[in-house]
RODO-2510 file (C-alpha; in nm, 4 decimals, decimal comma):
residues 222
     n   res          X          Y          Z
     1     m     9,6019    12,2523     5,9354
     2     g     9,8904    12,0139     5,8620
     3     k     9,8696    11,6386     5,9038
     4     f    10,1629    11,4329     6,0235
     5     k    10,2308    11,0577     6,0377
     6     v    10,3570    10,9942     6,3918
     7     v    10,4774    10,6428     6,4706
     8     e    10,6014    10,7174     6,8253
     9     k    10,5843    10,9948     7,0817
    10     f    10,7482    10,9509     7,4250
    11     v    10,9698    11,1090     7,6879
    12     s    11,3127    10,9676     7,7585
    13     i    11,6710    11,0888     7,7790
    14     n    11,8377    11,2086     7,4607
    15     g    12,0834    10,9352     7,3663
    16     e    12,3080    11,1443     7,1448
    17     a    12,4071    11,4935     7,0171
    18     k    12,4314    11,8075     7,2284
    19     a    12,1487    11,7266     7,4734
    20     a    12,2670    11,3713     7,5388
    21     g    12,1721    11,2620     7,8871
    22     e    11,9015    11,5274     7,9228
    23     l    11,5264    11,4628     7,9208
    24     a    11,3693    11,5043     7,5776
    25     c    11,0274    11,4732     7,4239
    26     f    11,0570    11,2642     7,1106
    27     i    10,8284    11,2839     6,8084
    28     r    10,9117    11,0149     6,5580
    29     f    10,7674    11,0380     6,2103
    30     a    10,7069    10,7620     5,9555
    31     g    10,9074    10,7235     5,6404
    32     c    11,2615    10,7776     5,5103
    33     n    11,4241    10,8394     5,1776
    34     l    11,7381    10,6332     5,2695
    35     n    11,7988    10,2756     5,3711
    36     c    12,1088    10,2727     5,5916
    37     s    12,2735     9,9385     5,6620
    38     y    12,2776    10,0048     6,0394
    39     c    11,9358    10,1688     6,0706
    40     d    11,7754    10,0875     6,4054
    41     t    11,4327    10,2198     6,3137
    42     k    11,3640    10,0354     5,9861
    43     w    11,0228     9,9404     6,1231
    44     a    10,9239    10,3079     6,1151
    45     n    11,0164    10,3346     5,7468
    46     e    10,8006    10,0475     5,6206
    47     i    10,4888    10,1284     5,4225
    48     c    10,2864     9,9172     5,6686
    49     a    10,4309    10,0861     5,9795
    50     p    10,1463    10,1791     6,2160
    51     y    10,1076    10,5499     6,2772
    52     e     9,8626    10,8083     6,4050
    53     i     9,7677    11,1210     6,2179
    54     m     9,8323    11,4347     6,4254
    55     s     9,8053    11,8041     6,3450
    56     e    10,0764    12,0519     6,4351
    57     e     9,8525    12,1862     6,7131
    58     e     9,8072    11,8331     6,8559
    59     i    10,1801    11,7718     6,8447
    60     y    10,2465    12,1006     7,0182
    61     a     9,9809    12,0258     7,2856
    62     y    10,1410    11,6814     7,3510
    63     i    10,4835    11,8398     7,3884
    64     k    10,3575    12,1019     7,6350
    65     d    10,1683    11,8380     7,8351
    66     t    10,4942    11,6534     7,8941
    67     g    10,6517    11,9523     8,0685
    68     v    10,9833    11,8749     7,8908
    69     n    11,1653    12,1590     7,7178
    70     n    11,3989    11,9619     7,4881
    71     v    11,2155    11,8352     7,1827
    72     t    11,3636    11,5902     6,9294
    73     l    11,1902    11,5520     6,5899
    74     t    11,3190    11,2333     6,4339
    75     g    11,2258    10,9434     6,2139
    76     g    11,2657    10,8112     5,9638
    77     e    11,3310    11,1483     5,8118
    78     p    11,1170    11,4246     5,9685
    79     l    11,1756    11,6712     5,6835
    80     l    10,9866    11,4388     5,4438
    81     q    10,6609    11,5223     5,6210
    82     e    10,4613    11,7412     5,3815
    83     n    10,3785    12,0076     5,6334
    84     i    10,6917    12,0045     5,8472
    85     y    10,7567    12,3742     5,7816
    86     r    10,4291    12,4584     5,9469
    87     l    10,5124    12,2495     6,2529
    88     l    10,8587    12,4070     6,2859
    89     a    10,7104    12,7541     6,2473
    90     l    10,4624    12,6844     6,5251
    91     l    10,7226    12,5354     6,7600
    92     s    10,9657    12,8223     6,6943
    93     k    10,7172    13,0682     6,8506
    94     d    10,7562    12,9010     7,1930
    95     k    11,0957    13,0170     7,3187
    96     t    11,0761    12,7874     7,6228
    97     l    11,1331    12,4936     7,3863
    98     r    11,4601    12,3806     7,2357
    99     i    11,3869    12,1925     6,9131
   100     e    11,6363    11,9504     6,7618
   101     v    11,5631    11,8214     6,4130
   102     e    11,7443    11,4941     6,3342
   103     t    11,7966    11,4854     5,9597
   104     n    11,9802    11,2382     5,7400
   105     g    12,1753    11,4670     5,5140
   106     a    11,9776    11,3855     5,1978
   107     i    11,7320    11,6757     5,2330
   108     n    11,8278    12,0295     5,1411
   109     l    11,8112    12,2482     5,4532
   110     s    11,7880    12,5897     5,2826
   111     k    11,4079    12,6108     5,3368
   112     y    11,4290    12,5349     5,7057
   113     i    11,7572    12,6633     5,8448
   114     d    11,6355    13,0105     5,9466
   115     i    11,2866    12,9352     6,0815
   116     g    11,3777    13,0115     6,4436
   117     d    11,6759    13,0485     6,6732
   118     n    11,5431    12,7815     6,9067
   119     i    11,5490    12,5213     6,6240
   120     t    11,8730    12,3398     6,5569
   121     f    11,9671    12,0658     6,3187
   122     t    12,1632    11,7480     6,3783
   123     l    12,2907    11,6557     6,0327
   124     d    12,3909    11,2958     5,9912
   125     y    12,6601    11,2493     5,7281
   126     k    12,6184    10,9008     5,5902
   127     l    12,9585    10,7379     5,5603
   128     p    13,0372    10,4496     5,3143
   129     g    12,9512    10,1918     5,5768
   130     s    12,5885    10,3058     5,5659
   131     g    12,5621    10,2341     5,1940
   132     m    12,4015    10,5779     5,1467
   133     e    12,6923    10,8234     5,1080
   134     q    12,6065    10,8994     4,7453
   135     y    12,2834    11,0725     4,8538
   136     m    12,4468    11,3334     5,0770
   137     i    12,3669    11,6939     4,9805
   138     m    12,6938    11,8768     5,0342
   139     d    12,5387    12,2240     4,9928
   140     n    12,4025    12,1732     5,3459
   141     y    12,7508    12,2296     5,4866
   142     s    12,7478    12,5865     5,3598
   143     l    12,4227    12,6431     5,5508
   144     i    12,4941    12,4946     5,8963
   145     r    12,5516    12,7227     6,1881
   146     k    12,7592    12,7055     6,5040
   147     n    12,4629    12,5858     6,7083
   148     d    12,3959    12,2962     6,4682
   149     t    12,5492    11,9508     6,4868
   150     v    12,7147    11,7215     6,2319
   151     k    12,7275    11,3523     6,3300
   152     f    12,9285    11,0740     6,1626
   153     v    12,8175    10,7213     6,2470
   154     v    13,1296    10,5084     6,2004
   155     s    13,1197    10,1447     6,0993
   156     d    13,4878    10,0696     6,0329
   157     e    13,8318    10,2214     5,9803
   158     n    13,7562    10,3388     5,6261
   159     d    13,4631    10,5423     5,7604
   160     l    13,6999    10,7133     5,9978
   161     y    13,9276    10,8300     5,7167
   162     v    13,6297    10,9442     5,5085
   163     a    13,4884    11,1392     5,8073
   164     k    13,8246    11,3059     5,8682
   165     n    13,8442    11,4158     5,5061
   166     v    13,4915    11,5581     5,5058
   167     i    13,5487    11,7416     5,8344
   168     e    13,8685    11,9015     5,7013
   169     e    13,7336    11,9832     5,3526
   170     y    13,4271    12,1644     5,4907
   171     n    13,6006    12,3108     5,7947
   172     l    13,3255    12,1587     6,0117
   173     i    13,5052    12,2016     6,3488
   174     e    13,4799    12,5776     6,3024
   175     r    13,1261    12,5717     6,1696
   176     a    12,9330    12,3276     6,3934
   177     t    12,9621    12,0776     6,6776
   178     v    13,1088    11,7568     6,5367
   179     y    13,0596    11,4043     6,6773
   180     l    13,2045    11,0657     6,5800
   181     s    12,9607    10,7989     6,6901
   182     s    13,0262    10,4214     6,6827
   183     s    12,7782    10,2108     6,4929
   184     f    12,6586     9,9809     6,7701
   185     r    12,8539     9,6526     6,7781
   186     q    13,0274     9,7179     6,4472
   187     i    13,3327     9,9076     6,5700
   188     e    13,4857     9,9405     6,9145
   189     p    13,4703    10,2917     7,0629
   190     k    13,8336    10,2572     7,1742
   191     d    13,9311    10,2217     6,8038
   192     i    13,7703    10,5578     6,7355
   193     v    13,9593    10,7116     7,0292
   194     e    14,2899    10,5720     6,9031
   195     f    14,2140    10,7174     6,5589
   196     m    14,1426    11,0548     6,7157
   197     i    14,4726    11,0407     6,9035
   198     d    14,6770    10,9237     6,6062
   199     n    14,5273    11,1996     6,3816
   200     n    14,5242    11,4788     6,6412
   201     l    14,1523    11,5383     6,5976
   202     n    14,1051    11,8344     6,8244
   203     g    13,7555    11,9799     6,8567
   204     i    13,5741    11,6550     6,7714
   205     k    13,3685    11,4646     7,0279
   206     l    13,3288    11,0908     7,0605
   207     q    12,9719    10,9896     7,1347
   208     l    12,8111    10,6594     7,2136
   209     q    12,4419    10,5908     7,1636
   210     m    12,3635    10,6089     7,5313
   211     h    12,0129    10,4631     7,5122
   212     k    12,1492    10,1409     7,3567
   213     y    12,3654    10,0858     7,6633
   214     i    12,0856    10,1583     7,9123
   215     w    11,8122     9,9536     7,7487
   216     e    11,8022     9,6717     7,4984
   217     p    11,9466     9,8030     7,1678
   218     d    11,6192     9,7396     6,9744
   219     r    11,3790     9,8666     7,2349
   220     k    11,1221    10,1197     7,1169
   221     g    11,0047    10,4219     7,3056
   222     v    11,3413    10,5098     7,4624
***
């Protein structure tokens, strides 16, 4: 039986990626291997962060009790959990569930990518504004599939140019769903739209962090 450090579990709407606006059951795990400048869950990454220990069976039971079919595993970095493969394998057996794993791009996906066809990955490419770009594992972009997502959180104009170059170099528009997301209060969404127009960025979606516009930006449990 695996043991997992869970700092939050709740039902809300998904604020971003493909299921944005839909109900989702969130399982947030403790700990991260990065320290992004704009991270909005730093509290979950602290050594002293409060958490409860749950088994994969307990997590699955909680998910089923919610009655919600979209499941988002997030953090922190969920793939750092020692027994995450066991949890994903268990969840993959329930085809009524759609599992999204939010991962920070600094974990190799080769071990996890083919666990189940109801498990998808939202891969967050860390642009220079995050301070963490040097930790990106570029081999992941040879693994992603059409049903996976690549997200670029943009802090400034330089981030936009870097994102454009990465998208083109790895042919991401053809290989996954691609989002440009504005780092909250650091860049105006209209500036991203203007960049998309000026650079003819067909096939890329602008996305705002919906939950930060509905609730207070730092609110937990949403």
